[in-house]
C-alpha positions in Angstrom: -1.1 -198.4 46.9 -0.8 -201.3 49.2 -4.0 -200.2 50.9 -5.8 -200.1 47.6 -4.5 -203.5 46.8 -5.8 -204.9 50.0 -9.1 -203.3 49.5 -9.4 -204.8 46.0 -8.3 -208.2 47.4 -11.0 -207.9 50.0 -13.7 -207.3 47.4 -12.5 -210.4 45.5 -12.3 -212.6 48.5 -15.7 -211.6 49.9 -17.2 -211.8 46.5 -16.1 -215.4 46.3 -17.3 -216.2 49.8 -20.6 -214.4 49.2 -21.1 -216.5 46.1 -20.1 -219.6 48.1 -22.9 -218.9 50.5 -25.7 -217.3 48.5 -24.7 -218.1 44.9 -25.6 -221.8 45.2 -29.2 -221.1 44.4 -28.6 -221.3 40.7 -27.0 -224.8 41.0 -28.1 -226.3 44.3 -25.8 -226.8 47.3 -23.9 -229.8 45.9 -22.4 -232.2 48.5 -19.0 -233.4 47.4 -18.9 -236.5 49.4 -16.4 -239.4 49.4 -13.4 -240.6 51.2 -11.0 -238.0 49.8 -10.9 -234.7 51.6 -8.7 -232.7 49.2 -8.1 -232.3 45.5 -4.6 -231.3 46.1 -2.1 -229.4 48.4 0.8 -227.1 48.5 3.2 -228.0 51.2 1.1 -228.6 54.3 -1.9 -226.6 53.0 -4.7 -228.6 51.4 -7.3 -227.5 48.8 -10.5 -229.1 50.1 -13.0 -231.0 47.8 -15.7 -228.5 48.9 -13.6 -225.5 48.2 -12.9 -226.6 44.6 -16.4 -227.8 43.9 -18.0 -224.6 45.1 -15.5 -222.4 43.4 -16.1 -224.2 40.2 -19.9 -223.8 40.6 -19.5 -220.1 41.1 -17.2 -219.7 38.1 -19.6 -221.6 35.9 -22.6 -219.5 37.1 -20.7 -216.3 36.5 -19.7 -217.4 33.0 -23.3 -218.4 32.3 -24.5 -214.9 33.3 -21.9 -213.2 31.2 -22.6 -215.2 28.0 -26.4 -215.5 28.5 -26.1 -219.2 27.9 -26.2 -222.2 30.3 -22.6 -223.3 30.6 -22.1 -226.9 31.8 -19.2 -228.1 33.8 -18.2 -230.3 30.9 -17.9 -227.2 28.8 -16.1 -225.4 31.6 -13.5 -228.2 31.6 -13.3 -228.1 27.8 -12.8 -224.3 27.7 -10.1 -224.5 30.4 -12.2 -222.7 33.0 -11.9 -225.6 35.5 -8.2 -225.6 35.2 -8.1 -221.8 35.7 -10.1 -222.3 38.9 -7.8 -225.0 40.2 -4.7 -222.8 39.3 -6.1 -219.9 41.3 -6.8 -222.2 44.3 -3.3 -223.6 44.1 -1.8 -220.0 44.1 -4.0 -219.2 47.2 -2.9 -222.4 48.9 0.7 -221.5 48.3 0.2 -218.0 49.9 -1.7 -219.6 52.8 1.1 -222.1 53.3 3.7 -219.4 53.5 1.6 -217.3 55.8 1.3 -220.3 58.2 5.1 -221.0 57.9 6.0 -217.5 59.0 3.3 -217.3 61.7 1.3 -214.6 60.0 -2.3 -214.5 61.3 -5.1 -212.1 62.4 -6.9 -211.9 65.7 -10.5 -212.7 66.6 -11.5 -209.1 66.4 -10.5 -208.8 62.7 -12.5 -212.0 61.9 -15.5 -210.5 63.8 -15.3 -207.3 61.8 -15.3 -209.1 58.5 -18.3 -211.2 59.6 -20.3 -208.2 60.6 -19.7 -206.7 57.2 -21.0 -209.6 55.1 -24.5 -208.6 53.8 -25.6 -212.2 53.5 -25.5 -212.4 57.3 -27.4 -209.2 58.0 -31.0 -208.9 59.0 -33.6 -206.4 57.7 -32.2 -203.7 60.0 -28.8 -204.0 58.5 -27.2 -205.5 61.6 -25.5 -208.9 62.0 -28.1 -211.7 62.4 -26.8 -214.8 64.1 -29.7 -216.9 62.9 -29.1 -215.9 59.2 -25.4 -216.6 59.7 -25.9 -220.2 61.0 -28.7 -220.9 58.5 -26.6 -219.7 55.5 -23.7 -221.8 56.5 -26.0 -224.8 57.1 -27.5 -224.5 53.6 -24.0 -224.2 52.1 -22.8 -227.3 54.0 -20.4 -225.4 56.2 -19.7 -225.1 59.9 -19.1 -221.9 61.9 -15.7 -223.0 62.9 -14.7 -224.1 59.4 -16.0 -220.9 57.9 -14.3 -218.6 60.4 -11.0 -220.5 60.0 -11.3 -219.8 56.3 -11.9 -216.1 57.0 -8.9 -216.0 59.2 -6.8 -217.6 56.5 -8.1 -215.2 53.9 -7.2 -212.2 56.0 -3.7 -213.5 56.6 -3.3 -214.0 52.9 -4.4 -210.4 52.3 -1.8 -209.2 54.7 0.9 -211.1 52.9 -0.3 -209.9 49.5 -0.3 -206.3 50.8 3.2 -206.7 52.0 4.3 -208.0 48.6 2.6 -205.2 46.8 3.8 -202.4 49.0 6.1 -199.9 47.3 5.5 -201.1 43.8 5.1 -198.0 41.6 5.8 -197.0 38.1 8.3 -194.3 37.1 6.9 -190.9 35.9 8.5 -191.5 32.5 5.8 -194.0 31.8 3.2 -191.3 32.2 5.2 -188.9 30.1 5.4 -191.5 27.3 1.7 -192.1 27.5 1.0 -188.3 27.3 3.4 -188.0 24.3 1.8 -191.0 22.5 -1.8 -189.9 23.1 -1.4 -186.2 22.7 1.1 -185.7 20.0 -0.4 -183.6 17.2 0.3 -183.8 13.5 -0.7 -181.7 10.5 -1.2 -183.9 7.5 -1.9 -183.1 3.8 -3.5 -185.7 1.5 -4.1 -186.1 -2.2 -6.6 -188.5 -3.5 -6.2 -190.6 -6.6 -9.6 -192.0 -7.7 -10.5 -194.9 -10.0 -11.5 -192.4 -12.7 -7.8 -191.3 -12.8 -6.7 -194.7 -13.9 -9.7 -196.1 -15.8 -8.3 -195.2 -19.2 -5.3 -197.4 -18.5 -7.4 -200.5 -17.9 -7.2 -202.9 -20.9 -10.2 -205.2 -21.1 -9.1 -208.8 -20.5 -9.7 -211.6 -22.9 -11.2 -215.0 -21.8 -7.7 -216.5 -21.2 -6.8 -213.7 -18.8 -10.1 -214.1 -16.9 -9.6 -217.9 -16.7 -6.1 -217.5 -15.5 -7.4 -215.1 -12.8 -10.0 -217.6 -11.8 -7.5 -220.4 -11.4 -5.1 -218.2 -9.4 -7.8 -217.3 -6.9 -9.7 -220.5 -6.2 -10.7 -219.5 -2.6 -12.8 -216.6 -4.0 -14.9 -219.0 -6.0 -15.2 -222.0 -3.7 -18.6 -222.8 -2.4 -18.6 -223.3 1.4 -19.7 -226.6 3.0 -23.4 -226.9 2.4 -25.8 -228.8 4.6 -29.0 -230.2 2.9 -31.7 -229.9 5.6 -35.3 -230.9 5.8 -37.2 -229.2 8.6 -40.7 -228.8 10.0 -41.6 -225.5 11.8 -44.4 -223.5 13.2 -44.3 -219.8 14.3 -46.9 -217.6 15.9 -47.0 -215.5 12.8 -48.1 -218.5 10.8 -51.1 -218.9 13.1 -51.9 -215.3 14.1 -54.3 -214.6 11.2 -56.4 -217.7 11.9 -57.0 -216.9 15.6 -60.6 -215.9 16.5 -60.5 -212.5 18.3 -62.9 -211.1 20.8 -63.8 -207.4 20.1 -64.2 -206.6 23.7 -60.8 -208.0 24.5 -59.3 -205.9 21.7 -60.8 -202.8 23.2 -59.5 -203.7 26.6 -56.0 -204.2 25.2 -56.3 -200.7 23.6 -57.2 -199.2 26.9 -54.4 -201.0 28.7 -51.9 -199.5 26.2 -53.6 -196.1 25.9 -50.3 -194.3 26.5 -49.1 -195.7 23.2 -52.0 -194.3 21.3 -52.9 -191.0 23.0 -49.8 -188.8 23.3 -50.1 -185.5 25.0 -48.4 -182.3 23.8 -44.7 -182.4 24.9 -41.8 -180.0 25.1 -38.0 -180.6 24.7 -36.6 -178.6 27.6 -33.5 -177.9 29.7 -33.7 -176.8 33.3 -31.1 -174.8 35.1 -31.8 -174.6 38.9 -30.4 -171.8 41.1 -30.0 -171.5 44.9 -32.1 -168.4 45.2 -34.7 -166.4 43.3 -32.3 -163.5 43.2 -29.6 -165.5 41.4 -32.1 -167.0 39.0 -33.5 -163.5 38.2 -30.1 -162.0 37.7 -29.2 -164.8 35.2 -32.5 -164.3 33.4 -31.8 -160.6 33.1 -28.3 -161.2 31.7 -29.7 -163.5 29.1 -32.5 -161.1 28.2 -30.0 -158.2 27.9 -27.7 -160.2 25.7 -24.9 -160.0 28.2 -24.7 -163.8 28.4 -26.3 -166.8 26.6 -28.2 -169.6 28.3 -25.2 -171.8 27.5 -22.9 -169.3 29.3 -25.0 -169.5 32.4 -24.9 -173.3 32.3 -21.1 -173.2 32.0 -20.7 -170.7 34.8 -22.4 -173.2 37.1 -19.8 -175.8 36.2 -22.4 -177.9 34.3 -22.7 -179.5 30.9 -25.9 -179.2 28.8 -26.3 -183.0 29.3 -26.6 -182.3 33.1 -29.7 -180.1 32.7 -31.4 -181.8 29.8 -34.9 -183.2 30.7 -35.6 -184.6 27.3 -39.3 -184.6 26.2 -41.7 -183.8 29.0 -45.4 -183.3 29.5 -47.1 -180.4 31.3 -47.9 -182.7 34.2 -44.4 -183.9 34.7 -43.1 -180.4 35.2 -45.4 -179.8 38.2 -45.9 -176.2 39.1 -43.6 -175.0 36.3 -45.6 -176.9 33.6 -48.1 -174.1 32.7 -45.4 -171.4 32.3 -43.2 -173.7 30.1 -46.0 -174.9 28.0 -47.3 -171.3 27.4 -44.2 -170.9 25.3 -44.3 -172.3 21.7 -41.1 -170.6 20.4 -38.0 -172.8 20.0 -35.1 -171.4 22.0 -37.3 -169.4 24.4 -36.1 -168.9 27.9 -38.8 -169.3 30.6 -38.5 -168.2 34.2 -37.5 -167.9 36.9 -40.1 -170.5 37.8 -40.3 -172.3 41.2 -39.7 -176.0 41.0 -39.3 -178.8 43.6 -35.6 -178.2 43.4 -35.7 -174.5 43.7 -36.1 -171.5 41.3 -35.1 -172.4 37.7 -34.8 -171.2 34.2 -36.1 -173.4 31.4 -35.0 -173.4 27.8 -37.6 -174.7 25.3 -35.7 -176.7 22.5 -38.7 -178.1 20.7 -42.5 -178.4 20.6 -43.9 -181.8 20.0 -47.6 -181.8 19.2 -49.9 -184.3 20.8 -51.5 -187.1 18.8 -54.3 -189.6 19.1 -54.6 -192.9 17.4 -58.2 -194.1 17.6 -59.2 -197.7 18.3 -60.3 -198.2 14.7 -56.9 -197.0 13.5 -55.0 -199.2 16.0 -57.3 -202.2 15.6 -55.1 -203.9 12.9 -52.0 -203.8 15.1 -53.9 -204.8 18.2 -55.4 -207.8 16.4 -52.0 -208.9 15.1 -50.5 -208.5 18.6 -53.3 -210.4 20.3 -53.3 -213.1 17.5 -49.5 -213.6 18.1 -50.0 -214.0 21.8 -52.8 -216.5 21.3 -50.7 -218.4 18.7 -47.8 -218.6 21.1 -50.1 -220.2 23.7 -51.5 -222.6 21.0 -48.0 -223.7 20.1 -47.0 -224.1 23.7 -50.0 -226.3 24.2 -49.0 -228.5 21.3 -45.3 -229.0 22.4 -46.1 -232.3 24.2 -48.0 -233.6 21.2 -45.0 -232.8 18.8 -42.6 -234.5 21.2 -44.8 -237.6 21.5 -45.1 -237.9 17.7 -41.3 -237.7 17.2 -40.7 -240.1 20.1 -43.1 -242.6 18.5 -41.0 -242.6 15.3 -42.9 -240.1 13.2 -40.9 -238.4 10.4 -40.8 -234.7 9.7 -43.1 -235.4 6.8 -45.5 -237.2 9.2 -45.3 -234.3 11.6 -46.2 -231.9 8.8 -49.1 -234.0 7.7 -50.6 -234.6 11.2 -50.1 -231.2 12.8 -50.0 -227.5 11.9 -46.2 -227.6 11.4 -45.0 -226.7 7.9 -42.4 -228.8 6.0 -39.5 -227.1 4.3 -36.0 -227.8 3.0 -32.8 -225.7 2.6 -29.3 -226.0 1.3 -27.8 -224.2 4.3 -24.5 -222.5 4.5 -23.2 -220.0 7.2 -24.1 -217.2 4.7 -27.8 -218.3 4.5 -30.0 -215.4 5.7 -33.5 -216.2 4.5 -36.6 -217.7 6.2 -35.8 -220.0 9.1 -32.1 -219.3 8.7 -32.7 -215.9 10.4 -33.2 -217.7 13.7 -30.1 -218.2 15.9 -31.5 -221.4 17.3 -31.8 -222.9 13.8 -28.4 -221.9 12.7 -26.8 -223.3 15.9 -28.8 -226.6 15.5 -27.9 -227.0 11.8 -24.2 -226.3 12.4 -23.8 -229.2 14.9 -26.3 -231.7 13.4 -25.0 -235.0 12.1 -26.6 -237.4 9.5 -28.7 -239.9 11.3 -29.5 -237.7 14.3 -33.1 -238.2 15.6 -35.1 -234.9 15.1 -36.2 -233.1 18.2 -38.4 -230.1 18.9 -36.4 -226.9 19.4 -37.9 -223.6 20.5 -37.4 -220.4 18.6 -37.0 -216.9 20.1 -40.4 -215.7 19.0 -42.3 -218.6 20.6 -42.2 -220.8 17.5 -40.7 -224.4 17.2 -38.9 -226.5 14.7 -37.3 -229.9 14.2 -34.7 -230.7 11.5 -33.1 -233.6 9.7 -29.7 -233.4 8.2 -30.0 -235.2 4.8 -26.4 -234.7 3.5 -23.2 -232.7 4.0 -21.8 -231.4 0.7 -18.1 -230.5 1.2 -16.6 -227.2 -0.1 -16.1 -227.3 -3.9 -14.8 -225.0 -6.6 -17.7 -223.5 -8.5 -17.5 -224.1 -12.3 -16.0 -221.1 -14.2 -19.1 -220.6 -16.3 -21.2 -220.2 -13.1 -19.0 -217.4 -11.7 -17.7 -215.8 -14.8 -19.4 -212.5 -14.1 -18.0 -212.3 -10.6 -14.5 -213.2 -12.0 -14.7 -210.3 -14.4 -15.7 -207.9 -11.6 -13.0 -209.2 -9.4 -10.4 -208.9 -12.2 -11.4 -205.3 -12.8 -11.2 -204.5 -9.1 -7.8 -206.1 -8.8 -6.5 -204.3 -11.9 -7.9 -200.9 -10.6 -6.2 -201.5 -7.3 -2.9 -202.3 -9.0 -3.0 -199.2 -11.2 -4.1 -197.0 -8.3 -1.1 -198.3 -6.3 1.3 -197.5 -9.3 -0.2 -194.0 -9.8 0.0 -193.3 -6.0 3.6 -194.4 -5.9 4.4 -192.0 -8.7 2.6 -189.2 -6.8 4.5 -190.1 -3.7 7.8 -189.9 -5.5 6.9 -186.4 -6.8 5.9 -185.2 -3.3 9.2 -186.5 -1.9 11.1 -184.7 -4.6 9.5 -181.4 -3.5 6.4 -181.1 -5.8 3.8 -179.0 -4.0 0.4 -180.7 -3.4 -1.5 -177.9 -5.2 0.6 -178.7 -8.3 -0.5 -182.4 -8.5 -3.9 -181.6 -10.1 -5.6 -183.9 -7.7 -8.2 -183.3 -4.9 -6.2 -182.3 -1.8 -7.1 -181.7 1.8 -5.2 -180.8 5.0 -6.0 -182.0 8.5 -4.6 -179.7 11.2 -3.2 -181.0 14.5 -4.9 -184.4 14.6 -4.0 -186.9 17.3 -4.0 -190.7 17.5 -7.4 -190.6 19.1 -9.1 -188.7 16.2 -11.4 -190.4 13.7 -11.5 -188.9 10.2 -14.6 -190.2 8.5 -13.5 -189.2 5.0 -10.2 -191.2 5.2 -9.8 -194.9 4.9 -9.5 -197.3 7.9 -5.9 -197.2 9.2 -5.2 -193.6 8.0 -4.5 -192.3 11.5 -2.3 -195.3 12.3 -0.4 -194.8 9.1 0.5 -191.1 9.6 1.5 -191.8 13.2 3.5 -194.9 12.4 6.8 -195.3 14.4 9.7 -193.6 12.6 7.3 -191.7 10.4 8.2 -188.1 11.1 7.8 -184.6 9.6 8.1 -184.7 5.8 7.3 -188.4 5.6 5.0 -189.5 2.8 2.9 -192.7 2.7 0.3 -194.3 0.4 -2.9 -196.1 1.4 -4.9 -197.9 -1.3 -8.5 -198.3 -0.3 -10.9 -199.9 -2.8 -11.5 -197.5 -5.6 -9.1 -194.8 -4.4 -5.6 -194.3 -3.1 -4.5 -191.7 -0.6 -1.1 -190.1 -0.6 -0.4 -188.5 2.8 2.4 -186.2 3.9 3.2 -185.1 7.5 3.6 -181.4 7.3 4.2 -180.7 11.0 4.7 -182.5 14.3 3.6 -180.7 17.5 4.0 -181.6 21.1 0.9 -182.7 23.1 -1.7 -180.2 24.3 -1.6 -181.5 27.8 -5.3 -181.3 28.9 -6.7 -182.5 32.3 -8.3 -185.4 30.3 -4.9 -186.6 29.0 -3.3 -186.3 32.4 -6.1 -188.4 33.8 -5.6 -191.1 31.1 -1.9 -191.2 31.8 -2.5 -191.4 35.6 -5.0 -194.3 35.1 -2.4 -196.1 32.8 0.3 -195.7 35.5 -2.1 -197.0 38.2 -3.1 -200.0 36.0 0.6 -200.8 35.2 1.4 -200.6 38.9 -1.4 -202.9 39.8 -0.3 -205.3 37.1 3.3 -205.2 38.4 2.1 -205.9 42.0 0.0 -208.8 40.8 3.0 -210.2 38.9 5.1 -209.9 42.0 2.4 -211.8 44.0 2.2 -214.5 41.3 6.0 -214.8 41.1 6.2 -215.2 44.9 3.4 -217.8 44.9 5.2 -219.7 42.0 8.4 -219.8 44.1 6.5 -221.2 47.1 4.9 -223.8 44.8 8.3 -224.8 43.5 9.8 -225.0 47.0 7.0 -226.7 48.8 5.8 -228.9 45.9 2.3 -229.1 44.5 0.2 -232.3 44.6 -3.0 -232.7 42.6 -5.3 -235.7 42.9 -6.7 -235.9 39.3 -9.0 -238.7 40.2 -10.7 -236.6 42.9 -10.9 -233.7 40.5 -12.6 -235.9 37.8 -14.9 -237.3 40.4 -16.1 -233.8 41.4 -16.7 -233.0 37.7 -18.8 -236.2 37.4 -21.0 -235.3 40.4 -22.3 -232.2 38.6 
């Protein structure tokens, strides 16, 4: 396991170093200059200004890629990302300090081997390129000596981490527990009590009861914060119908996308390739004689149907086999053996898809709309500077609407708003953070449109008047009363079952699920059903009730069976054990580093850290 640990550590280390060298393209190679050399230290080992700055850049870039949004360093600080980077560097510094104290190091040959393996330093032939090496370091603001010193330190740290992780394993009982938990099987009988079974017991409420219910549940009838917004917007769809179109250009667009409009005849096929014509013919003979099915032949080759599925294909895409396969129009037909690029093969035809042609005249409407949208997007893009200039000169949204193609609108917006401009994420985000008095600015929409908004007022949450929500109150009261009666009825049924009453004597719809496991999903049962019948301490003979909307489920565990230990379950257990061992090894490394930090002392220069943040 130590070897694996070292290998994983290597990937992490060189991923970081690779980002340090080639990952700066997204941010620029920032120079963290100043009189201070370090942001902190552990013992005699310093964390350099450059190391922290570049590690933070890499983390911010990775976070931006993961979220699909541009994350700023200020946001990284606010989210705690910057502190996490610093904590990791402090842990690394602690391990580096200990490695230096005990004289742990690696030789020049080890450093050389690492350098030769870094792809950023390799030329087109895949070999180490000294010019690329020096140029990459220069662009990253590093020296060869400094970089190679850092490589040596990283390798020594990996040796120390490997030593700490060596021998850390998990006992077999963990795997046995996982297998038992995942694979245990239960047979469960259920009886369903429906809303119809209790409807006669519902007594219609008077106005006093409804008013009391309304007062007892104010959160259900409180309007959310509402933002009164005025906006001006323009989308390509607003302009698409007014764009003058060139008929020749439309025909050219049709020809460019001819594959969308002229679809050749296709087949849904599976292809099973053999090593020789004799083997393929023998398989074909077995299928023809009824001695085996096509599925049997697939399984005999150790394959799944998904492995041989070609999807929908054209005659041209099948090459030399195309004509033979397309001669068959019968679903389920077996064709072959036919020679293919991969060798002799049998084909099964699973469907015949007829070809189709959409003429230019039939497609013209869609083409015109598509071309109109594209032209409208360009028109809006051309007007962006004009929109910005008008707002910068003090024009209101009303002025913007009067002097340009932008349309004026207003909305009382809440997070539940889903109509019109509220369907755009950019608008929702802008409204949610707007403040009264903010100067409107042009913001782009995902479809190429633009908008600007003004927050006119913020209306705080308020309880809606009873008269306004009386119908909803009545519906809610009935739902709550139905749920209460269902629960009472189900509890009565549960008591009967516990006392020995058979399910078929309950005069209710019943169902039995045989040998289900915790991983099963039963679509006809309410959410949480499987968790309920596998609850800790809930054994054979146990009965439970689940109320779900307009029904209640009474479930009894009729049998508890040991796991059917399949290879899949063993693999899951093995993966769990490996993950647990990795976690324990990482905990050991973290604990060791924490002890070093406590013994040697940690010093952080917060002024230097803040100065680095400001330089971004």
